[in-house]
N, C-alpha and C positions, 0 to 999 in steps of 0.2 A: 504493500500500500504506500510506502514511503516514496516510491518512484513517482507516483501520480498525485498523491495527497500528502499534505504536511499538517501534522497535528498542532492544534492551538488550544491551550488550557486557559480558561478564564472563568473566574467565580465558581470553580469546581466543576465546570462543564467542559467537555472536550468536543471541539468542532474541528473541521478540516478545511484547509485552503487547497486549491488546485495548484499544482506545480506547473512549471513550464512544460514538462513532459506530459502532464495531464491535459493541458490546453492543446498540445499537439495531437494527443490521442482523440480529443473531442472533435477537432477540425478534421482529422482523418476519417472519423466515423461519419461526419456530415457529408464529406466528399464521397465516401463509399456508398452512402444511402442514395445520393443523387445519381451516381453511376449505375447502381442497381435499378433505380427507377427508370433509367433509359431503356431497359429491356422489358419493362412492363407493357402490356398490350392495352389498347383502348377497349371501350365497351363492345366493339364489334369483333374483338379478338383477332384482328388482322394486322393492325399497324402498331408499331412500337411507339412509345411516348414521343411526341413531336417537340420541336424547339419552341413552338407556341405554348405548349403546356408547361414546359420548363420556365419560360419567361413569365407567364401569368402566375405560376406557383411561387416563383421567386419574388414577384411583386407583392403577392399576398403575405408572404413571410416577412418581407421588409416592412410592410404596413403594420403587421402584428407586432414586430419588434419596436417600432417607433411608438405606436399607441400604448404598448405595455409600459412605456416609460412615462406616459401622461396619466398620472394617478389622481383620480377624482377623490378617493378616500383611501388612506393607508391604515391597515390594521396594526395594532401594537406589537404583535409577535409574528409578523409576516403575513403576506396576502394583501391584496388591494383591489379596489374597484377601478378598472382602467377604462380608457376611451375605446371600448368595444374590441379590445385586442383579440379575445378568444374567437370572435366571429370570423376574422380573416383566416384563421386556421381551418375552421369548420367549412368555410366557403370553398376551400380548395377541394375538399371531398365532394361538395355540391357540384363543382365544375367538372371534375374528372373521375369521380367514383372512388371506391374504397382503397384500391391499390395505391394510387398516387396520393390520395388523402392521408392514408396512414403513414406512408413514407415521409411526406412533408411534415406531418405532425410530430413524428419521432425526431426528425432533424431539428424541428423548432424546439423540442425539449432539450436537445443538446445545446442549442444556442442560448436558451435560458440558463442552462447550467454554466455556460461560459460567462454570461453577462452578470447574473445575479445569483451566485451559488450560496446555499446554506446547507452544509453537510455535517451530519453526525455519524453516519455509517454508510457503507456501500448499499445495503438493502434500502435505507432511507433515500439515498440518492436515486436509486432505480425507481422507487415508488413515487417520489415527489417530482421527478423531472422526466424520466424516460416514459413511464407508464401514465402518469397524470396528464401530461401534455400529449403524449402519443395517442392516447385513446380518443382524443378529439377527432381523429381521422375517421372514426366510424360514421361520421355524418355522410360519408360517401355511399353507405349502404342504403340510404334513403333518398339519394339524389334523383332517382327517376319516379319517386312516389308523389302522390298528391300532397301539397304543402311540404314538399321535401326540404325547402329552404329553412322553414321554421322547425320542423320535426328533426331535421338533421342537426341543426344547431343545438336544440334541446338535448338530443341524444349525446352529442359530443361533450357539452359542458356537464351533463349529469355524470358521464363517465369520469370526468376530471374530479367532480365532487366526491364520487365514491372512493377514488384513490387518495384524495386529500384527507377524507375522514379516516380511512384506514391508517394513513401515515400518522395522523394525530393520535389515534388510539394506541398504535404500536410503539411509536418512537417519541411522542411528546405528551404522554399521559401525565407526567409530573407537573405539567403546566396547568392542569385542571384545578380549579379552586377546591379547597379542602371540603370534603363531604360531597362533592359533585361527581357523578359518574363520568369517566373519561369519554365514553361513547356519546353521551348527551352533550358534553362540552365540545367535542370535536364536530359533531353535527351542527351545533349552534354557531360555533366559530367559523367554520368553513362555509356554512350555508349563508352567513351574513354577507360576505363579500362576493362569493360566487353567485348567490341568488340575486343580490342587488344588481350586479352587472347583467345577469341573464334577463331580468325583468326589463331593464332599460333597453337592452339590445333588441329583445323580441318586440317591444313596442315600436321601436324605430323601423325595423325591417318589415313590420306588418303594415306600415303606411303604404297605401297603394302606389304612390309615386316612387318611393324607395324600392319597393318590391319589383316594379316594372323596370327600373333602372338596373337592378341587379340581374334581372333576366336578360336584359340587353347585353350586359357584360358577359353573361354565360354564353349567349349566342356568338359574340365576338371571340370569346376564348376557345370555342369549339368550331369556329368557322374553318372548313377544310382549306388547306393550302393547295393552290393550283400548281400542278406539276406538269412540265412539258418534257416529252421524251426527246433525247438528242437525235438530231437528224443524221442519217447515215450518208456519208459522202462517197 
């Protein structure tokens, strides 16, 4: 662990900082995920992921990173209501389905780990970053369904909520007030900021004009690229 993580003891609690080798590993994982995504097929199972898909996915991830830094409200022990950052990750699944959605969401979890890490153990790292953010890609399973934009977003953030609650119960139970059940505390704590952002986001994307604009973006993101065959001389 010392190669990738460096222990820091403060007030009797041990946390870990990512070393230079650890940052290198995270970047390598992100690049590997993107390369693997290049071999995924589209919904027609005929064409590998296109450059258009990579560009739109990268744009969504960039928007998610930027908006995650705009915190409307910050919780005292981690977690915050951001400017709709979770939506942009679930939107990738809505655009391109579960394969690309899950790949991008896992990569985003690695990015969050690089930008804003809080690590107490390897299992907690996996739960809070790789799984909690990666699960948001399940929005892609509802992409073709009625109300897929809203239901996909809800499924994605509910998945994040579940892993965040598990992390709170397993790794941060000591933070629960004396006499309070850690499960109740974790549900209330994580539900406060995830639920608040979810409600605000679902209200915004339910507005007809916003919903129509997002569907236009989906059509542009999936517009087939015209290809011409080379002429034989």
